[in-house]
C-alpha positions as CSV (number, residue, x, y, z in Angstrom):
1,M,92.3,82.0,68.9
2,T,93.0,78.7,70.0
3,D,94.8,77.4,73.5
4,A,98.4,76.9,73.8
5,T,99.9,74.1,76.1
6,L,103.1,75.0,78.0
7,S,105.2,72.5,79.8
8,V,107.5,73.9,82.4
9,S,111.2,72.1,81.9
10,F,113.0,74.1,84.4
11,T,112.1,76.6,87.5
12,G,113.9,78.1,90.3
13,P,113.1,79.0,93.4
14,H,109.8,81.4,94.0
15,V,108.6,81.3,90.5
16,T,105.0,81.4,90.7
17,I,101.5,82.4,89.4
18,Q,100.6,86.2,90.3
19,D,97.8,88.6,89.3
20,A,97.6,92.1,91.2
21,G,96.9,90.5,94.6
22,R,94.3,90.0,97.5
23,P,93.3,93.2,98.7
24,G,90.5,93.9,101.4
25,L,91.5,90.8,103.6
26,M,94.3,91.3,106.0
27,R,91.8,92.3,108.3
28,Y,91.1,88.7,108.4
29,G,94.9,87.8,108.9
30,V,95.2,87.1,104.9
31,P,98.3,88.7,103.0
32,A,97.7,90.8,100.1
33,S,100.4,88.9,98.1
34,G,101.0,90.0,94.2
35,P,103.9,90.9,92.4
36,M,107.1,92.1,93.9
37,D,107.9,94.8,91.2
38,R,104.1,95.9,90.8
39,S,105.0,98.6,88.0
40,S,106.8,96.1,85.8
41,F,103.9,93.3,86.1
42,R,101.4,95.8,85.5
43,L,103.3,97.2,82.6
44,A,103.7,93.8,81.2
45,N,100.0,92.9,80.5
46,V,99.3,96.9,79.2
47,A,101.9,96.2,76.7
48,L,100.1,93.5,75.4
49,G,96.2,94.9,75.9
50,N,95.7,92.9,78.7
51,P,93.8,94.2,82.0
52,A,96.4,95.4,84.4
53,D,95.7,92.6,87.1
54,H,95.7,89.8,84.4
55,P,97.5,86.7,85.7
56,G,100.9,86.1,84.6
57,I,104.4,84.2,85.8
58,E,106.8,86.0,88.3
59,I,110.4,85.2,87.9
60,S,113.4,84.7,90.3
61,L,116.6,84.8,89.9
62,G,116.5,81.0,89.8
63,G,115.1,81.5,86.0
64,L,112.3,79.3,84.2
65,T,112.5,77.3,80.8
66,L,109.3,76.6,78.9
67,Q,108.8,74.4,76.2
68,C,105.4,75.3,74.1
69,L,104.0,71.6,73.4
70,S,101.2,73.0,71.1
71,G,99.5,76.3,69.9
72,A,101.3,79.1,69.8
73,V,101.0,82.7,72.3
74,T,102.3,85.9,72.0
75,L,104.0,87.3,75.6
76,A,105.6,90.2,77.1
77,L,108.7,90.0,79.2
78,A,108.9,93.2,82.0
79,G,111.1,93.7,85.1
80,G,114.8,92.9,85.6
81,G,116.9,93.1,83.0
82,F,117.0,89.5,82.8
83,I,118.0,87.4,79.3
84,A,115.4,85.6,77.4
85,E,116.7,82.6,74.5
86,T,114.8,80.9,71.9
87,P,116.0,78.7,69.3
88,N,116.6,81.1,66.9
89,R,117.7,84.5,69.1
90,T,118.9,85.8,72.5
91,L,116.7,88.9,73.6
92,G,116.8,91.2,76.7
93,A,113.8,91.6,79.1
94,W,111.2,94.2,77.8
95,N,110.4,92.5,74.9
96,I,107.3,91.1,73.1
97,I,107.6,88.1,71.1
98,T,105.6,84.9,70.3
99,L,106.2,81.3,71.3
100,K,105.5,78.6,68.8
101,A,104.8,74.7,69.3
102,G,108.3,72.8,69.2
103,E,109.6,76.2,70.9
104,A,111.6,76.6,73.9
105,L,111.6,79.9,75.9
106,T,114.5,80.0,78.7
107,I,114.6,83.3,80.9
108,R,117.8,83.6,83.0
109,P,119.7,86.7,84.8
110,G,121.0,89.2,83.2
111,P,123.3,92.0,84.4
112,W,120.6,93.7,86.7
113,G,117.6,92.9,88.7
114,S,116.0,90.3,91.0
115,W,112.2,89.6,89.1
116,I,110.9,89.8,85.8
117,Y,107.3,89.0,84.5
118,L,105.9,86.9,81.9
119,A,102.1,87.7,80.6
120,F,100.4,86.2,78.1
121,A,97.9,87.1,75.0
122,G,95.5,84.7,76.4
123,N,94.2,83.7,79.6
124,L,96.4,81.9,81.8
125,Q,94.6,78.7,83.6
126,A,95.8,78.8,87.5
127,K,94.2,77.9,90.8
128,Q,91.6,80.8,92.5
129,W,92.0,81.4,96.2
130,L,89.7,83.6,97.8
131,G,88.9,85.5,94.6
132,S,92.5,86.0,93.3
133,R,95.0,83.8,91.4
134,A,97.8,85.7,93.6
135,T,100.3,83.1,95.1
136,H,101.1,83.2,98.8
137,G,104.8,82.2,98.6
138,S,105.0,80.2,101.8
139,S,101.7,78.3,101.6
140,G,101.1,77.8,97.4
141,F,97.8,79.0,98.1
142,G,96.5,80.6,94.9
143,G,97.9,80.0,91.2
144,G,100.4,77.9,93.2
145,K,104.3,77.8,92.8
146,L,106.1,76.3,89.5
147,S,107.6,73.0,89.3
148,T,109.4,70.9,87.0
149,G,107.0,69.0,84.6
150,Q,104.2,71.0,85.4
151,S,101.9,71.7,82.2
152,L,100.3,75.3,81.7
153,T,97.6,76.0,79.3
154,I,96.9,79.5,78.0
155,T,92.9,79.5,76.9
156,N,91.6,82.2,74.1
157,A,95.6,82.2,73.2
158,Q,96.4,84.7,70.5
159,T,99.4,85.8,68.3
160,R,99.8,89.5,67.7
161,P,103.1,89.9,65.5
162,N,102.0,93.8,65.3
163,L,102.9,93.9,68.8
164,E,106.3,92.2,68.5
165,G,109.5,94.0,69.7
166,P,111.0,96.2,72.8
167,I,109.3,97.5,75.1
168,P,110.5,101.0,76.3
169,C,112.3,100.3,79.7
170,P,111.9,103.5,81.9
171,V,114.4,104.3,84.1
172,W,112.7,104.5,86.9
173,A,112.2,100.4,86.5
174,R,115.6,100.0,87.8
175,P,116.9,98.8,90.8
176,R,116.4,101.4,93.7
177,H,119.2,102.5,96.0
178,L,118.1,105.1,97.6
179,L,115.1,104.6,99.4
180,R,112.8,107.5,100.9
181,C,110.7,106.5,103.7
182,T,108.5,108.2,106.5
183,L,109.8,107.3,110.2
184,G,107.4,105.4,112.5
185,P,105.2,104.4,113.4
186,Q,107.3,103.2,116.3
187,D,110.5,105.4,115.8
188,R,109.7,106.6,119.2
189,F,111.5,103.4,120.7
190,F,115.0,104.5,119.1
191,N,117.2,107.1,120.5
192,A,117.9,110.3,118.3
193,E,121.4,108.6,117.7
194,T,119.8,105.5,116.0
195,L,117.6,107.6,113.9
196,I,120.3,109.6,112.2
197,T,122.4,106.5,111.9
198,F,119.5,104.9,110.3
199,T,119.1,107.9,107.5
200,T,122.8,108.3,107.2
201,A,124.5,104.8,107.3
202,R,124.5,102.3,104.5
203,F,123.0,98.8,104.8
204,E,123.4,95.9,102.2
205,M,121.0,93.7,101.0
206,T,121.3,89.8,102.2
207,D,120.6,86.6,100.9
208,A,118.0,86.3,103.4
209,F,114.9,87.1,101.8
210,D,111.8,85.6,100.4
211,R,108.4,87.1,99.4
212,M,107.7,88.1,102.9
213,G,110.4,90.5,103.5
214,L,114.2,91.3,103.2
215,R,116.6,91.5,105.9
216,L,119.6,94.0,105.8
217,R,122.8,94.3,106.8
218,G,124.3,97.3,108.8
219,P,124.8,99.0,111.8
220,A,122.3,97.9,114.7
221,L,119.2,99.6,115.3
222,V,118.5,98.6,118.8
223,P,115.4,99.7,120.1
224,V,115.8,101.5,123.4
225,E,112.8,100.0,125.5
226,A,111.4,96.4,125.7
227,L,109.9,94.6,123.1
228,S,106.9,94.2,124.7
229,I,104.5,96.6,122.0
230,P,101.2,95.1,121.5
231,S,101.0,93.1,117.7
232,E,99.5,95.9,115.3
233,P,98.8,95.7,111.4
234,I,101.6,96.2,109.3
235,L,102.1,97.4,105.8
236,R,104.1,96.3,102.8
237,G,107.5,98.5,103.6
238,S,107.3,98.5,106.8
239,V,111.1,98.5,108.1
240,Q,110.8,96.3,111.1
241,V,113.7,95.9,113.9
242,S,114.3,92.9,115.7
243,G,115.5,92.7,119.4
244,D,119.3,92.4,118.3
245,G,118.7,95.6,115.9
246,T,118.6,94.0,112.4
247,A,116.1,96.0,110.1
248,T,113.9,93.9,107.5
249,V,111.7,95.3,104.8
250,L,108.5,93.6,104.5
251,L,107.3,92.9,101.1
252,S,104.2,91.4,99.3
253,D,103.5,87.9,101.4
254,H,104.6,90.3,104.7
255,Q,102.4,89.6,107.9
256,T,99.4,91.1,108.6
257,T,100.5,92.2,112.3
258,G,103.6,92.1,114.6
259,G,104.9,93.1,117.5
260,Y,108.5,94.5,116.6
261,P,108.8,98.2,116.1
262,K,108.7,99.4,112.9
263,I,111.3,102.4,112.6
264,A,110.2,103.7,108.9
265,T,107.7,102.7,106.1
266,V,109.3,102.8,102.8
267,I,107.1,104.9,100.2
268,S,105.1,102.6,97.6
269,C,106.6,104.3,94.6
270,D,110.3,103.1,95.6
271,L,109.3,99.4,96.4
272,D,109.2,98.3,93.2
273,G,113.0,99.7,92.4
274,F,113.9,98.2,96.0
275,V,113.1,94.8,95.2
276,Q,115.0,94.5,91.8
277,C,118.4,95.3,94.1
278,R,120.4,92.2,94.3
279,P,122.1,90.4,97.1
280,R,125.3,92.5,98.4
281,D,123.9,95.7,96.7
282,A,124.0,98.7,99.5
283,V,121.2,100.6,100.1
284,A,120.1,103.8,102.2
285,F,117.3,105.3,103.9
286,Q,116.3,109.3,103.3
287,A,113.0,110.6,105.6
288,I,110.6,112.7,104.3
289,T,107.8,114.3,105.7
290,P,104.2,112.5,105.1
291,Q,103.1,115.4,102.9
292,Q,106.0,115.1,100.8
293,A,105.5,111.4,100.6
294,V,101.9,111.8,99.4
295,E,103.3,114.9,96.4
296,I,105.9,112.2,95.7
297,T,103.4,109.4,95.0
298,R,100.9,111.9,93.2
299,Q,103.7,112.8,90.7
300,N,104.7,109.1,90.2
301,A,101.3,108.3,89.7
302,S,100.9,110.9,87.0
303,R,104.2,109.6,85.2
304,F,103.3,106.3,85.1
305,A,99.5,107.0,83.7
306,A,101.2,108.7,81.0
307,F,103.7,105.8,80.5
308,E,101.0,103.3,80.3
309,D,99.3,105.6,77.5
310,R,102.6,105.1,75.6
311,I,103.1,101.4,75.5
312,R,99.4,100.6,75.0
313,P,98.6,99.1,71.8
314,R,96.1,101.1,69.8
């Protein structure tokens, strides 16, 4: 095993180094961060035999081009339906390939999806912040945002030709347009008609998004009382409504507290598919009970574990 050195020839916005996140610090006002699509990030690592929280690169619709300057390393791509190009071939996402010295890898948007993950058979060197390499997008704290001209080092880089080839892409990894959610915790600030509108209308994804949240376009969900509630803790998946009735779904880098009412909370296993939607895609919300949310989450965890076992190297 040797080191591999990569140069960033081009990078779009919101391309960052991520690990599984920074849990346990929200009480201190520190967002958890981590990947937007947690399932795809985890599966990219599992397919290489890495720990599931191993640092990798999160790539947005802006794309990324890497040049291998020295060494060689096997890598996995999982997430949205992006296109990966090397000098000799063009591949889709959900693939394992080896990048060698002198070769370039370009990752660009394909027919679907908004985020893709690049995992390495080796150790991606990056800064730690508060015990994690997950990058907080707006500050850059953590492993950091990638920039053109930057060098990346993969220590203990390995080539694993026996793993090269496609990774099965599960159907549940694709964009999800129907989002199951539990109402609340501040649904009391909305009248019955507004709650019906929320769960029956269609909303459109907008270009107003980052790792903190994504604003939706649709019918106004205006609260019936003044927005004077105290700031309260916020969760990933909270559907927060501003004073003009605009809904925003909060994501990986969400703030830890907020004073706008949260009309609902999207269940965790639907969020990964939600972030793979693209601007102008339509989404809708389906209200379920807390007990149904627990049952769905347990079923999803069981299904996910079985799929992990299927793709994990023996």
